[in-house]
N, C-alpha and C positions, 0 to 999 in steps of 0.2 A: 584271922589266924595270927598267932604270935610267931616270932622268929625261933623260939625254942621248939615248937611243935614242927615247924618247917625243917629244922635241923634234924630232928628225930626221924622224920619221914625219909629224908635222903640218906641218912646214915644206915637205917635198917634196909633200905633198898640195895645199897652198895654192899651190905652184908649178905644178900641173897634171899631176903624175905619177899614174898609176893605182895602185890597191891591189896589183894583180899585179906591177907594176914595182917598187914600193917593197919588197914582200916579197922579190922576187928579188934586189934589190940589197943589202938588209940581211940576207938569209938567215934570215928568220923566216917564220912561217906567215901566210897570208892572213887567217885568222881573228883572229889577234893584231892585225894591222894594223887590221882593221875594228873591233875592240873598242876600240882606243885612239882611233880617230876618233869612234866613237859616243859615248864618255864625254866627249871633248873638246867635242862639240857640245852634249851635255846640260848640261855645266858651264856653257857660255857662255850657253845659253838660260835656264837656271834661276838664274843669278846666280853669284856666286863660291862655290866649294866648297873646303873645306880639303882639301889633297892626301892627309892621313893618314886622312880619314874614308872608310869603305867605301862603295862605290856600291851601292844596292839592286839586287838581281837581279830579273830579269823572270821571271814564272812562264810556263812553256811551256804551250801549249794541251793540254788533257787530256780524255779521254772523260767524266771526272766533272763537267766544267764545267756541262753541261746539267742535272746532277742535284744541283747545289750547294744549291739552295733546298730540295730534299727532305731532303738530309743534315742540313741545319740544323733543319728542322722536327722530324725524328725525334730528333735529339739533344736538343732542347728538351723534347719530351714524354717521352722515355726516356733519361735522362742516363747510365744504366748499360748501354745497349745495346752488344752485342759487335760486333766487326768482321764476324764470320761471319754473325750475324743481319742486320746492315745490308746485307751483300752479297747475301744471299738476297732481301731486300725490293727492292733496286734491280734485281735480275734480272728480277723480275716487271714492272718498269717500263721494260724495254728496255735496261738497262745490260749491255754485253758485254765490259767490261774485266775485268782480273784482281783477285784479292782483295788482292794486295800494294799496288797503288796506292790501293786504298780504305783499307787499314790505315794508310798513311802520311798520307792526308788526314785521317782521324779523329784521328790523333796531334796534327795541327796545330789542329783545330777543337775538340776536347773540351777543356772547362775543366780546368785542373790545379789540384787542391786542394793548397795548401801545407800542410805538417805543422804541427800546433799546437805552439807553443813549449813546451819542457819547463821548468817552473818548479821551481827548487831549493827544497826545503823543509827546515827545521830543526825538530827535536823537542826537548822538554824532557829534562833528565837523567833517565834510568831509565825513559823512556816507551816506547821502541821499540827493537827489534833486528832484524836481517835475517839470514836463513839461506839457503844455497844450495849446490849442488855444481858443480864444474867437472870436466871430463873430459880427461885427458892420456894420451897414448901415449908413454912414456918409454923410453929405451935405458939399461938399468942394466948396468954392466960385469960384474957377477957373475950376476945373475938374468936377463939378456937383456931383450929388449923386452917390455913388458907394459903393460896398461891399468890406470890407477889413477885414483881419484876424490878430489878435494879437497874435504873438508868445511870450510865457513867460516861463523862466526858472528860478526857484528860489532854493536857497540853503536852506536845511531844518533847519539848526542850526541857522544861522544868519539872515534868511530871506532876504538877498541881492538878487536881481533879475536883470535879463536882459529882456528887452522888445524891440520889434520891430514890426511895422505894415507891413504886406506883402500882396501881391496880391492873393496868392493861398497857399494851404496846401499840395502841391505835395511833393514827395520824395526829389528832388533836394533842394527845398526851405527849407524843414525841416532840412536837413542835414547842409545846409549852415548857418542857423541860429543857430544851435547847436554849430557849430564851432565859430561863433561870440560870443555866450554866454560864451563858455570856455575861449576864449581870454579876454573877458570883465572881467571875474571873476578870471583869472589868474590860472585856474586849473579845475579839474573834480571831482565831487563827485563819491564815490565808487559805488552807485546804483542811479537809477533814476526811479521814478514812472510815469506810463503813463496810459491813458485810452485805449480803444480798437480801436485806430485809425489804418487804413489799413497800414500805413507806418510802424507801429511797429509790429502789430499783423495780420497774414495772416488769421487765423481762430482758431477754438477750436477743440480739440480731447477730448470730454467729457467736463470736467471742466478745462483741462489743455490748456493754450494757446500755439499756434503754432506761433513762432516769425518769422518775415520776415527775410530770409537769408541775404539779402542785408543790413538790419538794424544791424543785428548781426555782420556783417563784419565791419560795422562802429563803433559799440560799442567796438569790440575787438580792433581795431586800437587805441582807446583812453583809453581802460582798464576799462570801467565801465560795470555794469551789468544792463540791462533793466528789470523792473518788471511791469507787467501788472496787473492793479487793476481789482477786481471782477466787472463784469457788474452790474449796478444798485446801485453802492455805491460811489457816488461822494465825500462823506465825507472822503474817504480814502486819497484824495488829498486836504484835507481841507486847507492847507496853501496857496496853489495856488488859489483855488476857492475864499478865502477870499480876496487875493490880487487883483482879477479881480473887486471885489466890490469897492475896494479902487481906482482903476484906473478909474472906472466909475464916482466916486463921486469927485475925486480930479484932474485927468488929463483932462478928457473929458468934465466934467461939467463946463459950463459957458465960453467955448472957441470955437472959429470958426477957421477953417484951410483952406488955400488956395489949398493945394495939399497933396498928400500922402508924398512927400518929406519934406515938411514943418512940417507935423504932426510928422515925425520921428525925425526932428530937435528939436521940442518942447519936444518930449518924452525923448531924451537924456538929455536936460537941466532939465527935471522934475526928472529923476532918480538921477542926481547928487545933485540937490539943495532942493529936497523935499523928495523923497522916501528913500534915503540912510542916510539922517541925522535926521529923525524923531525917536522919542522914542517909542519903541515897548511896547504895553500894557501889554503883557505877561512877557517879559523878563526884563522890566524896564531899558533897555539900548538902545543906539542908534544902528541902523543897522550896521554903520561902526565899532563901538566897538566890536560887536559880529563877524563881519567878520574879523577883525584883529585876533581874537582868532581862527577862523576856517581856515584862508588862509594857514597856514603850514601843515594842514592835508589834503589838496586837492591833488589829484593825478596830477603830472606834465604833461604838454603838450608834445606831441611828437615833434621831430625836424621838421618833415614834415607834414603838415595837410592833412586830408583825401581829395582825389579828389572827388568832388561832381558834377562834370560836367556830364550832360546827353548826352548819345550817342544813336543816332537813325540812320536808314537808310531811305533815300529818293531817289525816281527815278526822274531823271532830265526830266522835260517836254519838249515838242517840242519847246517851246520858250526859253529854256536854263535856267530855274529857278527851284529851290527846294523850297518846301513849309514847313513852320513850323509855327503852331498855326495861320493859315489863313494869313500869311504874305509870300512874295516871296523873294528869295535871288538868285542873278545870280551866275552862274558858267560858265567855258569856254564852248562855244557852242559845241565843239566836244565831250562833255560828254553826249549829248542828248541820252536818252534811258538807260543810266547806273543807277544802284542803288548804291549810294555812301554813305559812313559813314558820319555823321554829328555830330560834337561835340558842345554841347550848354553849355555855361558858363552863369554867371549871366549878363555879359555885352556883349559877343560876340557869333557869330555863325560861326563855322569853318567847312569847307567842305574839305574832303580828297578824293584823287583819288584812282583808282583801286589798286594801289600799296601803299596805306596808306601815300601818300605824300600830303601836304597841297596845295590846288589848289585855295582856295577862303577863305576870311575872311571878315565878315560883322559886324557892330554894331547891337546888338539885339533889335528888336522893343519890347517894353514892354508896356502893357496896350493898345494896338492898334491892329486893324485888317485891312486887305485890303492895306497894305503898301508894296512897292517894294524897294529894295536895289540893284542897278545895277551898275557894273563897266564897263567902256567902253571897257577895254581890253578883256572882256569876249564876246564881239560881234564878228560875223564873220568878217574877214579881206576883204579889197577890192580886194586883189589879187585873181583873179578866179582860177588861176592855183593852188595856195596854198589851197584854199578851196576844189578843186576837189580832191587834193592829200589826204587831211584829210578824205574826203568822201570815197575814195577808201580804205584807211586803216581801217575805220570802217566797211564797207561792207566786206572787206577781213577777218576780225575777224569771220565772219559768214560762212566762207568756200567758195568753188568755186561757189556754187549757189548764194551767195551774190554778188561776183564779177560780174558774168554774168547778174544778175538782174539789178545791177546798170548801167552796160554798155548799155544794151537795154533800160532802163528807160531814160537815158540821150540822147540816139540817137533818140528815137521816140517822145520825148516830149520836147518842148521849155522850160517848167519850170520843167524839170526832177529833177534838183537839189534841188528844193523846195519840190517836192514830196519825194525825198530821205530822207530829214530830218523827214518827217512825218512817213516814213516807220520805221526809227529807233526808233521813239517814240512808235511804236507798241509793243516794248520790255517792256514798262511799263504795258501792258494789257496782253499779251500772253507770254508763255514760249518760251524760246530761240529755243528749238528743234521744237516746233510747227511752229515758224516763218521761220526756215530753210526749213522745209518740204513744207510750202506754197510757198516759193521762188522756190524750185526745180520743183514744179508743174507748177508754172507761167512760168518758163523758158521753160519747156517741151512744153507748148502750146503757147509760145511766147506772153503771156499776161503781158506786161511790163507796168504796172500802179498800182497806189496806191488802186484804187477802185477794180481792179481785185484781188489783194492781200487780201483786206479785205473781199471780197466775199468768197475766198477760206478758210480764217480763220474762218469765220462765220460757214461754213459747216463742216469742219474737225477738229476744235479746240474749246476748251473752255477757257474763260478768267481765269487767275489764281487768287486765293484769294489774297488780298493785304498783309496779314501776311505771306503767304507762299512765295510770291515774295520777300519780304524783307529778309526772312531767306535764301532762296536759293541763292539770289545775294550776301548776306554777306558772306555765306560760300564760294562762288566761288571766291570772292575778297581776302578773308583772307587765303585761302587754301596755296598759295605759301609761306606765312610767317610761317605757323604753321606745314608744312610737316616735317621740320628738328627736331623740338622739340615740339611735340604736347602737349598741356596742358589739362588733362582731367578735366571735371567739378568737382568742389569740392562739395562733399555731404553735406546736411544740418546737418547730424548727427555729423559731426565734431564739430559743434558749441554747441551742446546740453550739454556737460560736463561743459561748461562755466556757465550755469544757476545754477549749483549745487555746485560750488566751493565756498569756504569761501572767502568773500570779503577781501581786504586788510585792510579795517577799522576794521574788526573783528579779523584779524589774527595778526597784529603787534601792539605794543604799540604806542600811538600817537606820543612820542618823536622821534621814530625811523622811522616812515613812511613818507619818503620823496620821495620814488620812488615806483612804483607798483611792487609787488612781481612777481618773474618769474612764468609765466604760469597763473597769475591771470587774471580775466576777465577785 
């Protein structure tokens, strides 16, 4: 409503016109006329009021008014009381209103806690770094839409960072990218902040984090101390969180990528030509200038990098393959039924025999499933005598019952050798002792067939759990190597003192700190 209409309403009312008549003549609502007259009277009674100031609204009568004192007392005694619990209490005292109006009243009366201000803190050169992952769903023009993870490691003093997009956040990938970050930056910060990722923190004992022993071993190798941030406080790692926003707005914004490999190529260029040469808003210097000051204070890299290869055990299938992440890799067919150690690097998959000798090496399939890598020399030879001799050796490892069962199987069945391979594959499902006992029973009743053996195992044996199978076979294969000089497991407690030692950044003056102090984390 404009000021001219407001003046006309007041002038007509002072001339003796009724509210109904004013509303009819000016073609406005009677409530609007009444509201203008009421505000005019309040302004005249309470002194002059600036026309631009809002007029305080009047609260309408509510069913909660008679319970107002009770609500205030309960809020004072129980500041965190919920609206549902308050509504239940007022119902016992005669309140018949709805939960919605009570929730609105509590929102007005409950004291609002203002968030604590976040204080920006700066660290000395080489003292602290921060590491985290960010998740992105990107549309690649060749590979299509896929989820990728951005590994980021940033130095706290200079803000120089290392970035790389990866396919997963598992332990091996995290360790491998740490090493690349250390090599990219030419050293390691004395401490590194992390959130509560499982790679770093296994759990909590009250408020104290329990660090992953494998990650502590990695940190000890490079001499830095991991520090887990408190849950629910992302601002503790404010430097790296801010850099993720910069990546989103500068690196990813307005660009398309063919593949993950090409994305990382662009990221490497972007780090060198954009991120490292920009002038930081806080320090007023370029990232490389600050890094030149920080570089001498970083912990030096060890002569030998940490071995990040993953070692798992896999049982060779009846077709002569081991499986890793839904892809198949061939091994010599004579290893059917054996559980073999498999070492997985970033580029290769290496299979070792029972005596820890290398028996197969394959390029690792990445980002694909359902693939097969097969070497022709791993397939059975055409020489029947040689194949039969190998089968005899394998069944001979199972004792006299194994030799007798193989002899009867070959004599009674034209395809007995094919069944023999499937019998060896039963070691993938049943324990060795159970299979030998089933063969002894089959020999006793002259039931030389795969089906007979399977029926016996179904009745008198239980399939072994996969984890137990891997553990048993692993100990069996490694026992000859460990009998002479057994290595006891290293307790986690040996790593705990590392978390409370003074870091080299605090213990030594910057000019003298070129190597990590003896015994430092």
